[in-house]
Residue, then its C-alpha position, 0 to 999 in steps of 0.5 A: m499500500d502506497t503512503y499518503r499524507l493528510n496535511d490538514l490532519k498532520a497524519t499519514v494513511g498507509m502501512f506504518g502510518s497514523y492510519p492503516n487506511f482512509t476509512e479509519a481517518i474518516s471514523d476518527l473524525v466522526k463521533i458516533d454516539p455510543r447509545l447506537h451500539i455502533d463502534n465505527l463509521d464502517d459499522l454505521i454505513v453497513a447498518l445503514t446501506g447494507h454495503d461496506i464502505d468503499e475504500d477508494k472513495a474514502r480516499d477520493l474524499c480525504m485526499e480532496e477535503l484534507d490536503g492529501e498527497d501521495v508521499d510515494d510520488e516524492d520519493p525518487e527511490a520508491e519510484w525507481g524501485d516501482e520501475m524495476y519491479c515493473r521491468q522484472a514482471g514484464k510490464 
């Protein structure tokens, strides 16, 4: 998974980031009344719609509204590693 920086939260999203995924970042922003017996945003969405949250939509929302940036895009070594991986995979 790539690493993303959410500048407005001064946090990162990714494997070793402040949040493991965008759903968790959004859940931290939304207060849910404990009387609902729902612990997080994903549980609330499932209760209301019957579907899981779409992580891609959560990423798009966070990146747009929380001044997000893809940290891996700034790292030339990561880009070089990605290129070498693709070459070896025949892409």
